[in-house]
N, C-alpha and C positions, 0 to 999 in steps of 0.2 A: 692121544697124548698131546697133540697140538692144541686142543681145546683147554686142557688142564694148564698147559704152559701159558696160553693167552690169558686165562682167568688169573693166573698168578701174576703176570705182568700188569694187568689192569688193576688188580688189588694192590700191588706195590706202588703204582702211580697214584692211586686214590689215597693210600696211606701217606705218601710223601706230600701230596697236596693238602690233605687234612692237617698234617702236623705243621706245615708251613702257615696255614691259616690260623692255627691255634697259637703259634709262636707270636703272632701279631698282638694278641691280647695279653695283658699282664694281670696276675692276681695281686692286686694292690692292698687289699684289706680295707679299702675305703668304699664300702657298699658295691662290691664287684657284682652282686646279683642284679642291680638296676643300672649301674653305670659301667660303660665300657672304657677301660683304661688300656693304653698302649704304651710301648716304649718310645723313646725320643725320636729315633729315625723314622719309625713307622708313623708316628704322629705327624711329623712334617709332611711326609708323603700323602697321608690321608687328608690333611688340611688342604694341600694343593689340589688333590683330585676331587674332593667334596666341597671345596670352596667354603671352608669354615675356619674360624679363629682357633688358636691352640691355647688351652689352659694347661699350665704346667705346675704341678705340685712337687716341691722339693721336700723330702722328709728323711728320717732315719728310723731304724727299728727301736732305738733306745730312748728316743725323745718323748717325754711325758706329754708335751703340748701336742705333738703329732698324734699320739694315741687318743687324746681328747677330741682332736679335730675330726676324727673318723665319724663321729655322730652327726656332724653338719651335713655329710654327704648322704645321709639317710632321709633328710628332710624332703618331702614331696616337691617343693619348689626348686630345690637344687637338682633333683633327679630330672625334672622337666626341663630346666635350663640346660642341663648337660647335653641334651639332644642337639643343641645348636652349636656345639663345640666339639673339638677333638680333645679328650682328656688324656694327658700324659703324666706319668708318675716317674720321678727320678729319685733314687736313693743317693743322697749326697755323699755318703761314705763309699759307695761302690762305683759311682759315675762322676768322678772328680772333675774331669775336663768339662763336662756339661755344666756341672755345678758352678765351676769357676767362671764360665762364660756368662752366666746369668745371675751373678751375685754382685750387683753394683754397690751394695751397702754391706757386703760381707756374706758369709755362707750360713747365716742363721736358718733355723728350721722351726716350724714349718714356714715355707715361703711359697707364695702363690703369685705367679707371673702370667702375663698374656703375651703371646707371640703371634705373628702372622705366619703364613705358610713358608716364607723364606727364612723363618727363624729369627726375625728381628723383634727385640724386646719392645713392647709398647709401654714406654715409661709414663704416658699420660693416664694409664689405667693402673690405679694402685688402691691401697686401703686407706682408711681415714687418718692414719698416723702421719706425722711429719718426719719422725724418725722410724726406721724399719718400715718403710712404705709398703712392703710386700708381705708383712706379717698381718694376717687376719685373725681376729680373736677366735681361738678354737672353741670357746664356749658360747659364741654368739653367731649362729648360722646366718643371721641377717647381714653381717659384714660380707660373707661369701656371696650371698644372694645379690647384694648391691654391687659387688665387684663384677659378677657375671652379667648383671643387667646393664651396667655401664659399658662393658665390653661389647655386648650384643648391640647396643645403640650406636657405638662408635664404628662397628664393622660395616663395610659397604659391600654387600654381596655382588653388586654389579661389577665391581673391580677385584673381588676376592682379596680385599685388603682393608685395613683401617683407614678411616678418613684422615686426611692430612691435619696435622696439629697447627 
């Protein structure tokens, strides 16, 4: 009887640990098969522990531009670059406080921003537009590729932070 009880306790602990690990990843719908997406809080924690910059994508379920943007994340160059970042997904309509904190030009979507592990917005890394700086063309994955490449070049892994502006 003691063995059965021990196995039950071990199984319960294993299930609890497994469900906790699963809770850290998010099914984002932006190439979840090849890119690991996490929620905001876990993203900051991972960025600090793994010494990586944080790419945050703000989206909504109803946004047609967001739906088109999904294709960019299937590009092999984006999948490869994603390994150098912590990818975070934020639903603007369900995580309003986070959205408001990182909406210097308003809460438009899709919006792609770069943070350090402390959650500081890296305003020097933006898209090619002078208005809506964090809107990357959803039909042109090269804008996302350039955004990630610039962020990678600006990140100093020796200090786990971006180079001073």
